[in-house]
C-alpha positions in Angstrom: 15.3 -70.7 67.0 15.2 -74.5 66.0 12.2 -76.7 64.9 11.8 -80.3 65.0 9.5 -82.0 62.7 8.3 -85.6 62.9 5.8 -87.6 60.7 4.2 -90.7 62.3 2.5 -93.6 60.6 -0.3 -94.6 63.1 -1.5 -98.1 63.9 -5.2 -98.0 62.2 -7.9 -97.0 64.7 -5.3 -95.3 67.3 -5.3 -91.7 65.9 -7.8 -90.2 68.2 -6.5 -91.9 71.3 -2.9 -90.7 70.3 -3.9 -87.3 69.8 -5.6 -87.1 73.2 -2.6 -88.6 74.8 -0.4 -86.2 73.2 -2.6 -83.2 74.2 -2.9 -84.5 77.7 0.4 -85.9 78.5 3.2 -85.2 76.0 2.6 -81.5 75.3 2.7 -80.5 79.0 6.1 -82.3 79.4 7.5 -80.6 76.3 6.1 -77.1 77.2 8.2 -77.3 80.4 11.5 -77.7 78.4 13.4 -74.3 78.7 13.1 -72.4 75.5 9.8 -74.0 74.4 7.9 -71.9 71.9 5.4 -73.8 70.0 3.9 -77.3 69.4 1.6 -78.3 66.6 0.1 -81.7 65.5 -1.3 -81.9 62.0 -3.5 -84.7 60.7 -2.0 -85.4 57.3 -3.9 -88.7 56.3 -6.1 -91.4 57.7 -3.4 -92.9 59.8 -0.7 -90.2 59.7 0.2 -87.1 61.6 2.9 -84.6 61.4 4.2 -82.7 64.4 6.3 -79.6 64.7 7.9 -78.4 67.9 9.9 -75.2 68.1 12.6 -74.1 70.7 14.9 -71.2 71.4 18.0 -73.2 71.0 19.4 -76.4 69.5 20.1 -77.7 73.0 16.4 -77.1 74.0 15.4 -78.9 70.8 17.6 -81.8 71.7 16.2 -82.0 75.2 12.7 -82.3 73.7 13.8 -85.0 71.4 14.9 -87.0 74.3 11.7 -86.5 76.2 9.6 -87.3 73.1 11.7 -90.5 72.5 10.9 -91.6 76.1 7.2 -91.0 75.5 7.3 -92.9 72.1 8.9 -95.9 73.9 5.9 -95.9 76.4 3.3 -95.6 73.7 4.5 -98.0 70.9 0.9 -99.3 70.5 0.2 -96.1 68.4 2.9 -96.5 65.8 3.3 -98.7 62.7 7.0 -97.7 62.1 9.8 -95.4 63.3 8.9 -91.9 62.6 10.7 -89.5 60.1 12.6 -86.8 62.0 14.2 -83.5 60.7 15.4 -80.8 62.8 17.1 -77.5 62.0 17.5 -73.8 62.5 14.6 -71.6 61.5 15.6 -69.2 58.8 12.3 -67.5 57.9 9.5 -67.0 60.5 6.4 -65.0 60.4 3.3 -64.8 62.6 0.0 -62.8 62.0 0.9 -60.4 64.9 3.8 -59.0 62.7 1.6 -58.4 59.6 -0.2 -54.9 59.2 -3.9 -55.2 59.8 -6.0 -55.9 56.9 -9.8 -56.8 56.3 -11.2 -59.8 54.4 -12.1 -57.5 51.3 -8.4 -56.3 51.1 -7.2 -59.9 51.1 -9.6 -60.8 48.3 -8.9 -58.0 46.0 -7.2 -59.3 42.9 -8.0 -62.9 43.7 -11.6 -62.9 42.3 
């Protein structure tokens, strides 16, 4: 499993439109890439977002990077500068469906 992480510095005033366009146009494109597993966009500042996308193989991640690059070229109005990009093999991964069931009181025990 491979994850691609990007951080974007956005042009002020474009964040909401960019997020909408990502949701309506880019995510459907990436979700059709073979091996697609997950896509998340996180608001990390007034004019910054971070994005993670996860795929089964490195080749799948590279294919998504090419598609994302094409989308970025078509939407330069959203971005102040080139994004920061990192990619790599996922070495530790956990989801809530793999954890034993707990209730809220069990989670808080020992915290307060």
